C-alpha positions as CSV (number, residue, x, y, z in Angstrom):
1,M,-0.1,-0.1,0.1
2,P,1.8,3.4,-1.2
3,R,2.3,5.9,1.8
4,D,0.9,9.3,2.3
5,A,2.6,12.4,0.8
6,T,4.9,14.3,3.4
7,L,6.0,17.7,3.7
8,E,9.3,16.4,3.0
9,D,8.5,14.7,-0.3
10,V,6.4,18.1,-1.3
11,A,9.4,20.3,-0.5
12,R,11.7,17.7,-3.0
13,Q,9.3,17.7,-5.8
14,A,8.8,21.8,-5.5
15,G,12.7,21.9,-5.2
16,V,12.4,24.3,-1.9
17,S,14.1,23.9,1.3
18,L,11.6,22.4,4.1
19,A,11.2,25.7,6.1
20,T,9.7,27.0,2.9
21,A,7.2,24.4,2.0
22,S,6.0,24.9,5.6
23,R,4.9,28.1,5.5
24,V,3.2,27.8,2.3
25,L,1.4,24.9,3.7
26,N,1.1,25.3,7.6
27,G,-0.5,28.4,7.7
28,S,2.4,30.8,8.6
29,T,2.2,34.6,8.4
30,R,5.9,34.8,6.8
31,Q,5.5,36.1,3.1
32,V,6.8,33.4,0.3
33,G,7.1,34.8,-3.1
34,R,4.6,34.1,-5.4
35,A,6.4,32.0,-7.8
36,L,7.5,29.8,-4.9
37,R,4.0,29.7,-3.5
38,E,2.8,28.2,-6.8
39,R,5.4,26.0,-7.2
40,V,5.0,24.6,-3.8
41,E,0.8,24.6,-3.9
42,Q,1.4,22.6,-7.4
43,A,3.9,19.9,-5.9
44,A,1.1,19.2,-3.2
45,A,-1.6,19.2,-5.6
46,E,0.5,16.7,-7.4
47,L,1.7,14.3,-4.6
48,G,-1.9,14.5,-2.7
49,Y,-0.6,15.7,-0.2
50,T,-3.4,16.5,3.0
51,T,-2.2,19.4,5.2
52,N,-1.6,18.2,8.4
53,R,-4.3,20.5,10.6
54,A,-3.0,19.0,14.3
55,A,0.5,20.1,13.6
56,Q,-0.9,23.6,12.6
57,A,-3.2,23.9,15.7
58,L,-0.2,22.7,17.8
59,A,1.9,25.3,16.3
60,R,-0.5,28.1,16.7
61,S,-0.4,27.3,20.5
62,A,3.3,27.6,20.4
63,S,4.9,29.2,23.9
64,D,6.2,32.9,23.6
65,I,9.4,31.6,23.8
66,L,12.6,31.7,21.8
67,G,15.1,29.2,21.9
68,L,18.9,30.2,21.2
69,V,21.5,27.8,21.2
70,V,25.5,29.3,21.4
71,H,28.6,27.7,21.8
72,D,29.5,29.1,25.2
73,L,28.4,32.4,26.6
74,S,31.6,32.8,28.5
75,D,32.8,33.9,25.1
76,P,32.5,37.7,24.6
77,Y,31.5,36.7,20.8
78,F,28.5,34.9,21.6
79,A,27.7,37.0,25.2
80,V,27.3,40.1,22.6
81,V,25.2,37.7,20.1
82,A,23.1,36.4,22.9
83,N,22.2,40.1,24.1
84,A,21.1,41.4,20.8
85,V,19.0,38.3,20.6
86,V,17.2,38.7,23.9
87,R,16.6,42.4,22.9
88,A,15.4,41.9,19.4
89,A,13.0,39.2,20.8
90,E,11.6,41.4,23.6
91,R,10.3,43.7,20.6
92,H,8.4,40.6,19.4
93,G,6.9,39.6,22.7
94,L,9.3,36.8,23.1
95,S,11.4,35.5,26.0
96,V,14.3,33.7,25.1
97,M,15.9,30.7,26.8
98,V,19.3,30.2,26.1
99,G,21.3,26.9,26.2
100,T,25.1,26.6,25.8
101,T,27.0,23.9,23.9
102,F,30.3,23.8,25.0
103,R,30.9,23.1,21.2
104,D,29.6,19.8,21.8
105,P,27.6,19.1,18.4
106,E,25.5,16.0,20.1
107,A,24.2,18.7,23.1
108,E,23.3,21.0,19.9
109,I,20.9,18.4,18.8
110,G,19.9,17.3,22.3
111,Y,19.2,21.4,22.7
112,V,16.9,21.7,20.0
113,A,15.1,18.6,20.0
114,T,14.6,19.7,23.9
115,L,12.9,22.8,22.5
116,R,11.0,21.4,19.8
117,A,9.1,19.3,22.6
118,Q,8.5,22.4,24.7
119,R,6.9,23.8,21.6
120,V,8.8,27.5,21.5
121,R,7.8,29.9,18.8
122,A,11.3,30.3,17.5
123,I,15.3,29.0,17.4
124,V,18.2,30.4,16.6
125,L,21.2,28.7,16.5
126,A,24.6,30.7,17.0
127,G,27.8,29.2,16.3
128,S,30.2,27.4,13.8
129,R,29.4,24.1,12.1
130,I,32.0,21.3,12.1
131,A,33.2,19.5,9.5
132,D,31.4,16.0,10.3
133,P,28.1,16.1,7.3
134,R,27.0,13.1,9.4
135,V,26.2,15.1,12.6
136,T,25.2,18.0,10.3
137,E,22.8,16.2,9.0
138,R,21.3,14.7,12.1
139,L,20.9,18.3,13.1
140,R,19.1,19.6,9.6
141,K,16.8,16.3,10.6
142,E,15.8,17.7,13.9
143,I,15.1,21.0,12.3
144,D,13.4,20.1,10.0
145,R,11.2,17.7,12.5
146,F,10.6,21.5,14.1
147,Q,10.1,23.3,11.3
148,S,7.6,20.8,9.5
149,T,5.1,21.7,13.0
150,G,5.0,25.2,12.3
151,G,8.3,26.3,14.2
152,R,10.7,28.7,12.7
153,A,14.6,28.6,12.6
154,A,17.4,30.4,12.1
155,L,21.4,30.2,12.4
156,I,24.2,32.3,12.9
157,G,27.4,30.2,11.1
158,Q,27.7,28.2,7.7
159,D,24.7,27.8,5.1
160,L,24.4,24.5,5.9
161,L,21.0,23.5,7.6
162,G,18.8,24.7,5.4
163,V,17.5,27.6,7.2
164,D,17.6,31.5,6.6
165,T,20.9,32.2,7.6
166,V,23.3,34.9,8.3
167,V,26.9,34.1,7.3
168,P,29.9,35.8,8.8
169,D,32.1,36.5,6.2
170,N,35.1,34.6,8.0
171,R,37.3,33.8,4.5
172,A,37.1,37.1,3.0
173,G,37.6,38.9,6.1
174,A,41.2,37.2,7.3
175,R,42.1,37.3,3.3
176,A,41.9,41.0,3.2
177,L,44.1,41.4,7.4
178,A,46.6,39.0,5.2
179,V,46.6,41.7,2.7
180,S,46.5,44.6,4.9
181,L,49.9,43.1,7.3
182,A,51.7,41.8,3.9
183,E,51.3,45.5,3.2
184,L,52.7,46.7,6.7
185,G,55.7,44.7,5.4
186,H,55.4,41.3,7.3
187,S,56.3,38.3,5.3
188,R,56.6,35.5,7.7
189,F,53.8,34.3,9.5
190,A,52.3,32.0,11.8
191,I,48.6,31.2,12.1
192,L,47.4,30.0,15.9
193,T,44.4,27.8,14.3
194,G,41.9,26.6,16.1
195,P,40.7,22.9,15.6
196,S,40.6,21.7,12.4
197,T,37.2,20.1,12.8
198,L,35.7,23.9,13.2
199,L,34.1,25.4,10.1
200,T,35.0,28.8,11.1
201,A,38.8,28.3,11.8
202,V,39.3,26.5,8.6
203,D,37.6,29.3,6.7
204,R,39.4,31.8,8.2
205,V,42.7,29.8,8.1
206,T,42.2,29.4,4.5
207,G,41.3,32.8,4.0
208,F,44.5,34.2,5.5
209,T,46.5,31.6,3.6
210,E,45.3,32.6,0.3
211,G,45.7,36.7,1.3
212,L,49.3,35.6,1.5
213,A,49.5,33.8,-1.6
214,S,47.7,36.9,-3.8
215,A,50.9,39.2,-2.1
216,G,53.1,36.4,-3.3
217,L,54.4,35.2,0.6
218,P,54.9,31.5,1.6
219,A,52.3,29.9,3.3
220,P,52.3,30.3,7.3
221,L,53.4,28.2,10.3
222,L,50.2,26.4,11.5
223,I,49.9,26.1,15.1
224,P,46.3,24.3,16.5
225,G,44.9,24.7,19.5
226,P,41.7,25.0,21.3
227,F,39.0,27.9,20.1
228,D,39.8,29.9,23.3
229,R,42.1,31.8,25.4
230,D,43.9,29.2,26.8
231,G,44.5,27.4,23.1
232,G,45.7,30.6,22.2
233,Y,48.0,31.0,25.0
234,A,49.3,27.2,24.7
235,A,50.0,27.8,21.0
236,A,51.7,30.8,21.7
237,E,54.1,29.3,24.1
238,R,54.9,26.5,20.9
239,L,55.7,29.6,18.6
240,V,57.9,30.9,21.6
241,A,59.7,27.3,21.8
242,L,60.4,27.4,18.3
243,M,61.3,31.1,17.8
244,S,64.2,30.7,20.6
245,G,65.3,27.1,19.3
246,E,64.3,25.2,22.7
247,A,64.9,21.9,22.9
248,G,62.5,19.6,22.4
249,A,60.1,21.7,21.0
250,E,58.1,19.9,18.3
251,P,58.7,21.4,15.0
252,I,56.2,22.0,12.6
253,E,55.5,19.9,9.5
254,G,55.9,21.4,6.2
255,A,57.3,24.4,7.4
256,E,58.9,26.9,4.7
257,F,61.2,28.9,6.8
258,P,62.3,28.8,10.2
259,A,60.2,29.9,13.2
260,S,62.3,32.3,14.4
261,E,61.8,34.6,11.3
262,V,58.0,35.1,12.2
263,T,57.1,38.6,12.8
264,C,53.0,38.4,12.8
265,V,51.0,36.0,14.2
266,F,47.5,35.8,13.4
267,A,45.0,34.1,16.0
268,V,41.7,33.0,14.5
269,N,39.4,34.6,17.0
270,D,40.5,37.1,19.5
271,V,40.0,35.1,22.8
272,M,42.9,32.9,21.2
273,A,44.8,36.5,20.7
274,V,43.9,37.6,24.2
275,G,45.9,34.2,25.4
276,A,48.7,34.2,23.0
277,L,49.2,38.0,23.6
278,A,49.5,36.7,27.8
279,A,51.9,34.0,26.7
280,L,53.9,36.4,24.7
281,R,54.1,38.8,27.6
282,A,54.9,36.2,30.2
283,H,57.9,34.9,28.1
284,G,59.1,38.2,27.5
285,V,58.2,38.8,24.0
286,D,57.9,42.4,23.1
287,V,54.3,43.0,21.1
288,P,54.5,44.6,18.3
289,G,58.2,45.2,18.9
290,R,59.2,41.7,18.1
291,V,56.3,39.9,17.4
292,S,52.9,41.5,16.2
293,V,50.0,39.9,16.9
294,A,46.5,40.1,15.0
295,G,42.7,38.3,16.0
296,F,39.1,38.4,14.4
297,D,36.0,39.4,15.4
298,D,36.5,42.5,17.5
299,I,34.6,41.5,20.6
300,P,34.1,44.4,23.2
301,T,36.9,43.0,25.8
302,L,39.3,44.8,23.2
303,R,38.6,47.9,24.7
304,D,40.5,47.3,27.7
305,L,43.3,45.3,26.2
306,T,47.1,46.7,26.0
307,P,48.6,46.9,23.1
308,S,44.7,47.4,21.6
309,L,44.3,44.2,19.2
310,T,44.2,44.9,15.3
311,T,41.2,42.4,14.1
312,V,38.5,41.9,12.2
313,R,35.6,43.4,13.2
314,L,32.4,41.4,12.6
315,P,28.5,42.9,13.3
316,L,28.2,41.1,16.4
317,A,25.1,42.6,17.9
318,E,23.4,43.3,14.4
319,M,23.9,39.4,13.2
320,G,22.2,38.5,16.6
321,R,19.5,40.9,15.7
322,R,19.2,40.2,11.9
323,A,18.9,36.3,13.0
324,V,15.9,37.0,15.0
325,E,13.9,38.9,12.7
326,L,14.9,35.8,9.9
327,A,13.5,33.7,12.6
328,M,10.2,35.8,13.0
329,G,9.6,36.0,9.3
330,T,10.0,39.9,9.3
331,A,13.2,39.7,7.0
332,P,13.8,38.5,3.7
333,I,14.4,34.8,3.3
334,T,18.5,34.5,2.9
335,A,21.7,33.5,3.4
336,E,23.0,36.9,4.2
337,P,26.6,37.6,4.2
338,A,27.7,39.8,7.7
339,L,30.5,41.8,6.2
340,T,33.6,42.6,8.1
341,E,36.1,45.1,8.1
342,V,39.8,45.3,9.3
343,V,40.8,47.1,11.7
344,L,44.5,48.6,12.5
345,R,45.6,48.9,16.2
346,E,48.7,49.2,18.1
347,S,49.3,45.3,18.2
348,T,50.7,45.4,14.7
349,R,53.3,47.8,13.1
350,P,54.8,48.4,10.4
351,L,58.1,47.0,9.5
352,P,61.2,49.2,8.1
């Protein structure tokens, strides 16, 4: 006996996302363009799809709660985003329930399932995706289940989950930073890379390396470490050991030049850069006299840092506000880039 058509079947036949099909067929107030609406309605008619009235009723009875899932609220990046999400949600009459995953993808999937069970109105996910397609697909399916009952979702991160997304322009920002630092006269760089499984870190390393290549410079030394302050501290300590020729220092594979020639360090986020500055200071390495240091994000705590940190500015508060508008249907459906800006400060100096 053939099974009844599902919303997923309709979305597939119409060539649209599950979220768009749900908006058309489950009574969402979110506007969908006429052409897309007609494609969805035609696919539903061809497949004999019957709208799930119970699911619509459940969606309409959703609580006045917006669920926010972030990686780490102690990271100023996510603190700024979360503050903006709370303020934007208040304008929609919503309270915010926050879950912190500590970069555990299983915890993220679990939070989405829990929020779906609690019938929250919308979900905003903030944070990098990881380089594991199986985990990404599981999270995507969990979000699809939430949206199929009329829930709404938006993402700040890589556009991989089939929902409206604010996309930090990590690669282009890092590329522009590399070019700016090369223009200061630097030619030997090290990158404190963060984890190779985190796509934000990978995008920033890739962009920075591309920028150096475009300037005709050799590939940088890559030193991995956790995506936090302590990771930056440990990675910088390793670099210092290599620069000084310390016995037992683990060499860097594929290095095109010795670590002693490094004049500039790029940490792939600001909290790693803060840790790196602390390590360099602890080991008596002058910044920027001996080594220049740059980060990425422009978190608010940089205002009190000495020397002030060169970085790439992301519009963090605007990203949080925009994600809420996308989730609530008051902004166009999109995968929207969050543009970056290179900000040169005292932690980097021009070379003669």
